[in-house]
SEGU-339894 format. One record per residue: x, y negated, z of N, C-alpha, C, O in turn; residue in three letters. Coordinates in pm, whole numbers, padded with zeros to 5 digits, always signed. Example, Ala and Ser with C-alpha at 12.3 -4.5 7.8 and 13.67 -1.06 7.14 Angstrom:
<pts>
+01319+00569+00780+01230+00450+00780+01320+00330+00780+01424+00332+00846ala/+01285+00225+00708+01367+00106+00714+01290-00003+00787+01341-00114+00804ser/
</pts>
This chain:
<pts>
-00426-00873+02523-00459-00948+02359-00344-00932+02303-00334-00849+02213met/-00231-01011+02347-00091-01068+02318-00051-00885+02244-00028-00840+02132glu/-00059-00836+02372+00025-00668+02290-00034-00645+02221+00033-00586+02136ser/-00171-00653+02181-00254-00579+02055-00165-00706+01932-00062-00679+01871lys/-00220-00804+01926-00124-00895+01851+00001-00799+01773+00011-00753+01660arg/+00087-00796+01896+00203-00811+01835+00210-00633+01760+00269-00600+01657lys/+00149-00567+01829+00130-00414+01777+00111-00434+01629+00186-00387+01543gln/-00014-00521+01600-00101-00519+01450+00055-00598+01368+00101-00531+01275glu/+00108-00696+01393+00206-00767+01362+00343-00626+01330+00400-00598+01224phe/+00354-00584+01426+00510-00499+01395+00453-00384+01264+00513-00367+01157tyr/+00292-00297+01316+00291-00223+01222+00276-00326+01074+00288-00256+00973leu/+00262-00416+01054+00230-00464+00929+00368-00445+00865+00379-00369+00768ser/+00512-00536+00935+00597-00549+00897+00671-00384+00864+00759-00372+00778ile/+00628-00287+00932+00677-00136+00954+00585-00085+00801+00634+00001+00727ile/+00480-00135+00777+00416-00084+00654+00509-00130+00537+00577-00046+00479phe/+00514-00282+00496+00570-00360+00426+00708-00288+00393+00717-00239+00280leu/+00820-00277+00482+00932-00250+00521+00929-00101+00444+01011-00085+00353thr/+00852-00009+00472+00849+00125+00413+00819+00101+00225+00862+00176+00138leu/+00746-00007+00205+00716-00011+00098+00817-00067+00048+00846+00001-00050ile/+00890-00153+00057+01022-00197+00038+01162-00137-00010+01252-00178-00084asp/+01137-00010+00071+01295+00096+00075+01221+00176-00036+01280+00190-00144ile/+01085+00234-00018+01073+00319-00114+01111+00258-00267+01170+00327-00350val/+01068+00119-00292+01065+00082-00430+01199+00043-00464+01239+00043-00580phe/+01278+00006-00351+01386-00014-00406+01494+00078-00394+01611+00041-00385leu/+01454+00206-00394+01511+00341-00389+01486+00366-00507+01578+00390-00584thr/+01371+00365-00541+01339+00408-00684+01395+00330-00813+01435+00388-00914tyr/+01391+00196-00796+01491+00100-00899+01650+00133-00891+01717+00132-00994val/+01716+00165-00744+01804+00179-00768+01859+00329-00838+01913+00312-00948thr/+01854+00434-00804+01842+00574-00852+01792+00600-01001+01828+00681-01086phe/+01727+00532-00999+01602+00565-01162+01610+00427-01277+01626+00312-01236phe/+01599+00456-01397+01602+00349-01463+01432+00329-01495+01340+00410-01511asp/+01439+00168-01497+01310+00133-01486+01302+00016-01556+01411-00032-01586val/+01180-00057-01600+01181-00181-01685+01250-00298-01617+01257-00312-01495ser/+01296-00376-01701+01346-00489-01628+01215-00565-01552+01245-00643-01462ser/+01088-00546-01580+00974-00649-01547+00986-00570-01397+00991-00632-01291ala/+00989-00417-01405+00977-00381-01253+01080-00380-01176+01083-00340-01059leu/+01170-00426-01240+01271-00457-01146+01239-00580-01097+01191-00589-00984arg/+01257-00666-01158+01244-00820-01094+01078-00820-01019+01052-00926-00962tyr/+00999-00743-01017+00895-00772-00937+00914-00651-00791+00854-00657-00684ala/+01011-00555-00830+01040-00551-00688+01181-00622-00610+01199-00604-00489val/+01253-00685-00672+01341-00769-00622+01271-00887-00561+01311-00930-00452leu/+01174-00942-00620+01094-01030-00574+01015-01004-00453+01001-01092-00369ala/+00964-00892-00440+00880-00837-00310+00994-00830-00213+00989-00896-00109phe/+01100-00750-00243+01177-00765-00162+01286-00914-00116+01368-00905-00024asp/+01272-01004-00173+01288-01157-00144+01207-01182-00035+01256-01202+00076phe/+01049-01182-00065+00958-01230+00004+00970-01168+00157+00956-01231+00262ile/+00999-01029+00141+00995-00971+00299+01136-00960+00376+01165-00903+00481leu/+01208-01032+00291+01364-01091+00375+01316-01232+00440+01370-01281+00539cys/+01212-01288+00371+01201-01432+00387+01104-01397+00550+01136-01450+00656ile/+01031-01336+00540+00938-01307+00665+01032-01216+00806+01009-01242+00924val/+01135-01112+00765+01241-01058+00818+01263-01174+00935+01240-01169+01056leu/+01327-01301+00837+01421-01425+00867+01317-01479+00964+01358-01495+01079trp/+01189-01509+00940+01128-01610+01026+01102-01511+01175+01098-01556+01289ile/+01086-01367+01136+01058-01308+01250+01167-01316+01351+01137-01317+01470glu/+01315-01323+01307+01410-01273+01350+01449-01455+01446+01493-01472+01560phe/+01426-01515+01383+01436-01669+01433+01357-01665+01530+01398-01652+01645ile/+01229-01677+01498+01108-01684+01624+01147-01613+01764+01132-01668+01873tyr/+01206-01463+01744+01227-01397+01845+01370-01473+01900+01376-01507+02018ser/+01453-01491+01833+01582-01599+01867+01526-01667+01972+01528-01621+02086tyr/+01475-01773+01943+01420-01875+02012+01335-01797+02143+01367-01831+02257ile/+01272-01735+02132+01187-01691+02266+01246-01578+02337+01169-01510+02405his/+01391-01541+02332+01460-01457+02407+01507-01508+02504+01526-01630+02505ala/+01538-01427+02610+01585-01504+02748+01739-01478+02740+01798-01564+02804asp/+01810-01400+02690+01969-01428+02678+01980-01409+02501+01959-01310+02432asp/+02013-01526+02470+02005-01541+02341+02169-01445+02249+02175-01369+02153lys/+02279-01507+02349+02370-01426+02323+02379-01254+02308+02447-01188+02229lys/+02287-01209+02412+02255-01071+02410+02163-01034+02285+02152-00921+02238gln/+02099-01149+02240+02005-01116+02158+02067-01090+02036+02042-00982+01983tyr/+02164-01188+01968+02220-01164+01853+02372-01094+01874+02452-01119+01784leu/+02424-01002+01992+02480-00906+02000+02382-00790+01940+02409-00736+01833arg/+02271-00756+02013+02183-00636+01997+02172-00682+01825+02226-00607+01743asp/+02128-00761+01795+02046-00773+01620+02186-00830+01531+02165-00907+01437asn/+02308-00797+01560+02440-00840+01460+02425-00795+01357+02443-00857+01252ser/+02380-00643+01369+02421-00549+01241+02309-00575+01138+02323-00605+01020leu/+02179-00557+01215+02038-00596+01129+02033-00732+01033+01960-00733+00934ser/+02104-00831+01066+02140-00949+00995+02156-00932+00850+02094-00986+00759ile/+02283-00817+00845+02316-00764+00716+02152-00714+00646+02118-00759+00536leu/+02077-00635+00711+01961-00588+00636+01833-00654+00591+01732-00616+00534gly/+01895-00816+00659+01810-00880+00596+01826-00948+00472+01738-01026+00436met/+01925-00930+00404+01998-01010+00303+01958-01026+00178+02035-00944+00128leu/+01906-01063+00101+01823-00983-00030+01922-01017-00135+01916-01115-00209pro/+02025-00913-00134+02105-00900-00206+02112-00767-00327+02107-00648-00294phe/+02119-00796-00414+02084-00628-00525+02223-00586-00484+02316-00649-00536asp/+02253-00483-00392+02352-00404-00312+02302-00319-00253+02234-00329-00151phe/+02335-00211-00322+02281-00072-00232+02324-00081-00075+02235-00048+00004ile/+02419-00110-00034+02490-00070+00097+02408-00161+00181+02381-00118+00293phe/+02350-00312+00140+02265-00424+00181+02135-00339+00203+02085-00337+00316leu/+02075-00264+00093+01936-00267+00112+01945-00109+00175+01839-00047+00169arg/+02037-00054+00221+02030+00081+00300+01999+00030+00436+01912+00078+00509ala/+02080-00074+00464+02058-00148+00621+01908-00173+00647+01852-00106+00734leu/+01840-00263+00579+01696-00223+00561+01613-00121+00668+01530-00157+00752arg/+01656+00009+00644+01646+00089+00712+01643+00120+00864+01572+00198+00927leu/+01747+00029+00906+01813-00027+01029+01686-00116+01091+01631-00090+01198ile/+01651-00228+01002+01517-00298+01018+01392-00223+01080+01330-00242+01184lys/+01378-00117+00965+01272-00054+00980+01258+00059+01134+01153+00104+01180leu/+01374+00078+01178+01379+00192+01292+01373+00050+01427+01318+00072+01535ile/+01421-00053+01403+01429-00174+01510+01248-00180+01533+01192-00151+01638gln/+01187-00219+01418+01037-00282+01397+00949-00132+01475+00851-00136+01550phe/+01022-00011+01425+00929+00109+01471+00909+00089+01652+00802+00085+01714ile/+01063+00078+01714+01146+00059+01841+01004-00038+01892+00908+00003+01958lys/+01020-00127+01857+00941-00268+01915+00753-00271+01928+00679-00311+02018leu/+00725-00210+01792+00589-00147+01792+00561-00037+01916+00453-00050+01975phe/+00614+00026+01941+00631+00138+02042+00641+00072+02196+00583+00119+02294val/+00711-00025+02197+00779-00089+02309+00631-00181+02338+00587-00204+02451leu/+00592-00208+02262+00448-00295+02270+00328-00226+02304+00221-00284+02326ala/+00347-00094+02307+00209-00028+02353+00207+00003+02541+00283-00049+02622arg/+00107+00091+02567+00105+00105+02701+00235+00158+02797+00283+00126+02906asp/+00267+00267+02684+00404+00351+02709+00523+00279+02725+00626+00340+02754thr/+00524+00163+02712+00644+00051+02726+00755+00112+02817+00875+00118+02790gln/+00704+00151+02913+00815+00196+03030+00901+00318+03007+01021+00345+02996lys/+00787+00377+03006+00805+00532+02971+00964+00572+02840+01061+00646+02859ala/+00927+00480+02709+01010+00473+02615+01069+00373+02616+01088+00345+02498phe/+01118+00287+02688+01211+00229+02737+01318+00278+02822+01431+00228+02828ala/+01280+00371+02882+01329+00467+02979+01407+00588+02862+01515+00647+02858lys/+01328+00583+02806+01383+00698+02718+01502+00664+02635+01595+00740+02609phe/+01491+00568+02606+01584+00522+02502+01723+00473+02611+01838+00470+02567leu/+01696+00445+02722+01804+00400+02773+01889+00529+02777+01999+00541+02724arg/+01813+00642+02858+01870+00734+02878+01933+00820+02805+02005+00912+02847thr/+01897+00783+02646+01903+00891+02519+02001+00773+02431+02102+00816+02374thr/+01980+00685+02426+02067+00656+02324+02045+00646+02218+02121+00587+02142tyr/+01896+00719+02164+01847+00811+02040+01858+00680+01941+01949+00682+01858leu/+01779+00579+01946+01796+00485+01856+01931+00455+01801+01963+00454+01682asp/+02011+00429+01912+02178+00372+01858+02235+00492+01755+02280+00466+01644lys/+02225+00625+01811+02278+00713+01768+02218+00741+01580+02301+00777+01496ile/+02078+00719+01546+02030+00694+01417+02072+00583+01354+02064+00596+01232ile/+02123+00455+01397+02137+00340+01338+02269+00414+01286+02277+00462+01174leu/+02392+00417+01399+02479+00479+01336+02529+00593+01237+02633+00592+01172met/+02440+00681+01240+02420+00790+01141+02403+00716+01031+02456+00771+00934ala/+02341+00594+01000+02249+00530+00875+02345+00484+00805+02361+00497+00683ile/+02449+00401+00921+02548+00328+00876+02680+00408+00840+02752+00359+00752leu/+02717+00526+00899+02784+00630+00890+02769+00688+00721+02869+00713+00654phe/+02644+00702+00675+02646+00802+00558+02647+00716+00473+02688+00771+00371ile/+02616+00560+00442+02577+00492+00325+02770+00425+00309+02828+00394+00205phe/+02829+00423+00463+02961+00393+00431+03086+00472+00345+03152+00440+00245thr/+03084+00611+00449+03114+00693+00382+03123+00731+00200+03214+00764+00124val/+02948+00698+00184+02904+00725+00042+02911+00584-00022+02828+00573-00112thr/+02971+00494-00006+03048+00372-00078+03179+00410-00124+03207+00412-00244leu/+03264+00443-00027+03381+00478-00001+03440+00596-00071+03561+00583-00091leu/+03369+00751-00128+03399+00805-00191+03365+00764-00327+03437+00817-00412val/+03260+00673-00378+03242+00627-00470+03340+00541-00543+03370+00543-00663arg/+03380+00468-00452+03498+00375-00514+03669+00440-00484+03770+00379-00518leu/+03668+00550-00428+03807+00587-00435+03839+00719-00510+03956+00758-00506leu/+03760+00780-00568+03716+00877-00590+03703+00901-00741+03588+00920-00779asp/+03807+00904-00841+03757+00886-01030+03630+00971-01065+03543+00936-01144pro/+03635+01100-00989+03517+01177-01036+03362+01157-01024+03268+01186-01098ser/+03374+01098-00904+03227+01022-00895+03178+00914-00970+03208+00799-00938ile/+03115+00935-01054+03056+00786-01095+02970+00724-01096+02938+00653-01191asn/+02915+00732-01004+02764+00666-00972+02741+00706-00822+02794+00799-00762asp/+02639+00605-00771+02609+00608-00642+02494+00753-00568+02484+00833-00475leu/+02452+00723-00648+02339+00859-00651+02458+00991-00655+02443+01071-00563asn/+02538+01011-00722+02616+01171-00690+02689+01153-00602+02713+01255-00538thr/+02754+01035-00557+02827+00997-00430+02731+01046-00277+02776+01117-00186ala/+02605+00991-00282+02533+01010-00175+02499+01201-00168+02506+01272-00068leu/+02474+01231-00271+02458+01348-00289+02544+01442-00227+02519+01545-00165trp/+02675+01374-00263+02790+01458-00235+02838+01457-00069+02889+01550-00007tyr/+02807+01327-00021+02832+01302+00102+02686+01377+00214+02710+01412+00329ile/+02597+01385+00176+02495+01454+00215+02495+01596+00231+02431+01643+00325val/+02562+01681+00143+02568+01816+00129+02695+01825+00229+02681+01895+00329val/+02783+01776+00215+02915+01770+00284+02861+01714+00456+02890+01775+00559ser/+02814+01642+00451+02725+01630+00610+02625+01755+00705+02611+01795+00820ile/+02578+01779+00578+02515+01906+00652+02582+02025+00622+02514+02127+00620thr/+02711+02034+00595+02775+02151+00581+02743+02244+00486+02786+02359+00482ser/+02655+02186+00396+02583+02309+00304+02705+02355+00162+02700+02466+00107thr/+02792+02263+00129+02852+02250+00021+02832+02384-00089+02885+02494-00105gly/+02738+02316-00144+02685+02370-00311+02814+02396-00429+02835+02490-00505tyr/+02874+02291-00410+03023+02274-00493+03011+02244-00613+03097+02272-00697gly/+02877+02167-00645+02840+02126-00769+02958+01985-00806+03032+01965-00902asp/+02938+01923-00707+03036+01808-00693+03178+01788-00586+03174+01770-00464val/+03291+01796-00666+03399+01847-00602+03514+01684-00622+03567+01659-00730val/+03535+01584-00485+03643+01533-00548+03750+01579-00594+03778+01699-00587pro/+03830+01484-00652+03960+01564-00731+04066+01445-00690+04168+01426-00757val/+04047+01402-00627+04156+01292-00559+04182+01339-00413+04106+01406-00343ser/+04309+01287-00378+04346+01297-00215+04239+01252-00133+04182+01321-00049thr/+04200+01058-00178+04146+00980-00099+04000+01049-00059+03937+01064+00045ser/+03980+01082-00192+03774+01162-00174+03808+01267-00132+03699+01308-00090gly/+03891+01359-00106+03915+01490-00026+03908+01437+00139+03850+01497+00230arg/+03975+01324+00150+03994+01311+00293+03827+01220+00359+03802+01216+00480ile/+03753+01170+00274+03641+01121+00274+03559+01200+00293+03460+01177+00363ile/+03586+01322+00228+03498+01460+00214+03543+01495+00380+03447+01478+00456gly/+03636+01529+00431+03664+01554+00555+03606+01502+00678+03557+01554+00778ile/+03630+01360+00631+03560+01240+00740+03425+01287+00754+03370+01306+00863ile/+03351+01312+00595+03177+01336+00653+03145+01471+00684+03034+01513+00716ala/+03299+01562+00665+03177+01673+00766+03214+01682+00903+03159+01752+00988met/+03327+01596+00919+03332+01586+01088+03244+01509+01136+03207+01531+01251ile/+03199+01424+01079+03060+01311+01126+02976+01362+01158+02921+01361+01269gly/+02940+01440+01026+02793+01538+01059+02803+01628+01157+02703+01637+01228gly/+02911+01711+01187+02920+01801+01308+02878+01675+01426+02766+01671+01478ile/+02948+01611+01445+02905+01497+01578+02758+01461+01569+02688+01488+01666leu/+02712+01411+01479+02607+01356+01444+02502+01433+01471+02413+01387+01542ile/+02492+01592+01406+02389+01706+01440+02418+01727+01586+02325+01707+01665phe/+02546+01769+01635+02552+01818+01792+02538+01748+01880+02501+01801+01985ser/+02567+01546+01879+02492+01479+01926+02331+01484+01950+02282+01496+02063thr/+02264+01474+01846+02137+01462+01797+02046+01605+01868+01942+01594+01933val/+02108+01719+01840+02082+01819+01953+02094+01796+02088+01992+01814+02155thr/+02196+01761+02146+02252+01753+02263+02128+01682+02331+02094+01707+02447ala/+02062+01588+02246+02004+01455+02331+01850+01524+02310+01759+01491+02386val/+01833+01604+02222+01679+01723+02265+01717+01803+02348+01645+01834+02444ile/+01815+01845+02333+01837+01981+02474+01788+01886+02618+01699+01877+02702ser/+01904+01832+02580+01876+01690+02747+01736+01652+02788+01706+01611+02899ser/+01632+01677+02658+01512+01594+02678+01426+01703+02770+01362+01685+02874ile/+01450+01830+02688+01383+01974+02723+01421+02025+02864+01335+02048+02948tyr/+01560+02044+02888+01580+02078+03024+01544+01961+03088+01485+01996+03190val/+01548+01812+03080+01481+01706+03170+01300+01793+03252+01264+01846+03358ser/+01248+01760+03130+01098+01814+03119+01093+01972+03224+01021+01975+03323arg/+01170+02082+03188+01124+02146+03269+01212+02141+03420+01155+02176+03523ile/+01355+02096+03422+01395+02034+03567+01249+01965+03627+01198+02021+03724ser/+01185+01847+03571+01083+01821+03645+00967+01883+03689+00911+01850+03793arg/+00912+02005+03587+00802+02075+03618+00846+02181+03716+00765+02230+03795ser/+00949+02212+03712+00998+02293+03852+00967+02236+03953+00894+02282+04040asn/+01037+02093+03955+01059+02021+04097+00894+01986+04126+00864+02006+04243his/+00776+01934+04036+00663+01936+04050+00611+02050+04118+00555+02028+04226asn/+00619+02175+04073+00597+02316+04118+00638+02324+04249+00548+02324+04334asp/+00763+02331+04290+00832+02329+04435+00716+02255+04519+00641+02296+04607leu/+00733+02126+04455+00688+02012+04594+00516+02028+04611+00450+01985+04705glu/+00457+02115+04469+00325+02165+04503+00307+02270+04616+00206+02295+04681ser/+00439+02328+04623+00432+02495+04682+00460+02442+04792+00382+02484+04877lys/+00539+02364+04835+00580+02295+05011+00466+02227+05038+00441+02241+05157ile/+00377+02153+04979+00276+02069+05030+00147+02186+05091+00081+02174+05194asp/+00141+02284+05000+00058+02404+04985+00101+02503+05131+00010+02565+05187asp/+00226+02510+05178+00260+02544+05290+00255+02488+05444+00250+02536+05558leu/+00261+02327+05369+00253+02243+05491+00145+02239+05589+00130+02237+05711thr/+00034+02240+05414-00089+02243+05476-00132+02387+05567-00211+02399+05661leu/-00063+02468+05510-00074+02615+05634-00038+02601+05697-00092+02668+05786glu/+00056+02535+05739+00128+02554+05853+00026+02427+05950+00034+02417+06072ile/-00037+02368+05889-00094+02255+06008-00240+02349+06018-00293+02366+06129lys/-00275+02383+05944-00415+02475+06013-00381+02566+06071-00462+02598+06158val/-00270+02645+06066-00220+02717+06206-00200+02698+06331-00217+02775+06425leu/-00160+02582+06330-00108+02496+06431-00259+02452+06507-00278+02458+06628asn/-00354+02409+06408-00440+02369+06515-00532+02452+06551-00618+02425+06634glu/-00517+02599+06469-00556+02732+06501-00550+02753+06666-00634+02768+06755lys/-00413+02748+06659-00335+02819+06793-00388+02726+06905-00426+02769+07014ile/-00389+02551+06858-00392+02508+06974-00536+02470+07015-00560+02383+07100asp/-00657+02559+06932-00817+02559+06956-00781+02699+07081-00822+02685+07196glu/-00694+02844+07037-00665+02893+07092-00624+02872+07259-00670+02947+07344leu/-00554+02787+07283-00491+02795+07369-00566+02697+07461-00543+02701+07582lys/-00682+02583+07393-00785+02530+07480-00868+02652+07560-00895+02656+07680asn/-00901+02757+07447-00972+02820+07519-00993+02903+07580-01096+02953+07626asn/-00826+02936+07587-00751+03010+07702-00762+02936+07882-00771+02988+07993asp/-00755+02794+07832-00740+02705+07968-00863+02742+08024-00878+02783+08140lys/-00979+02724+07913-01102+02697+07971-01168+02791+08025-01257+02766+08106glu/-01125+02950+07980-01170+03103+08059-01098+03055+08192-01097+03127+08292val/
</pts>
């Protein structure tokens, strides 16, 4: 019963956080009326209060409070209701954490926890989000040819994915260095995710092959047992004759 209540709570927070991220993204990159902007910021402020209440409650009930703070130190920035795109982007970290908690609250808790321990996929995604928005801010601040965050984010995404449209080009040395860092970071991110996915499939194939081998060994063992019984039976018949 308690597990079900946790699932419902985490699912509600996930839904509210998704709505908050969509609205914040919309008012950040598009021109909207002052009334809509204030309404979105008010909704974001209320959500941040809810996130802080959940954070404090979880901290109080945590077995290792220092470890809890270490694991959630970065997400604290994602709960600050400041009108700053970098902090808004960190709301994605809270979203991923709640999705993780929601899955852990289900019956598949042990399997999923083992999956995260072996692949570190949640940490990889969090670091990728942090990396993207950090280099976005840097190229916006350091390169004079990139005048807004929308263009900066577009340039970084294009650079990370190695698409290279060429519609946005940094003109300063620092901007080009950031572009190089973004390209190298993109290669590392995608290669790491590819390696994780490949390891999952290889592990499943190995496990399947292992199960097939065990099944064949069991069948052979059973056949040998039957043969031994028949041999013993023949021996007994010979003795009786």
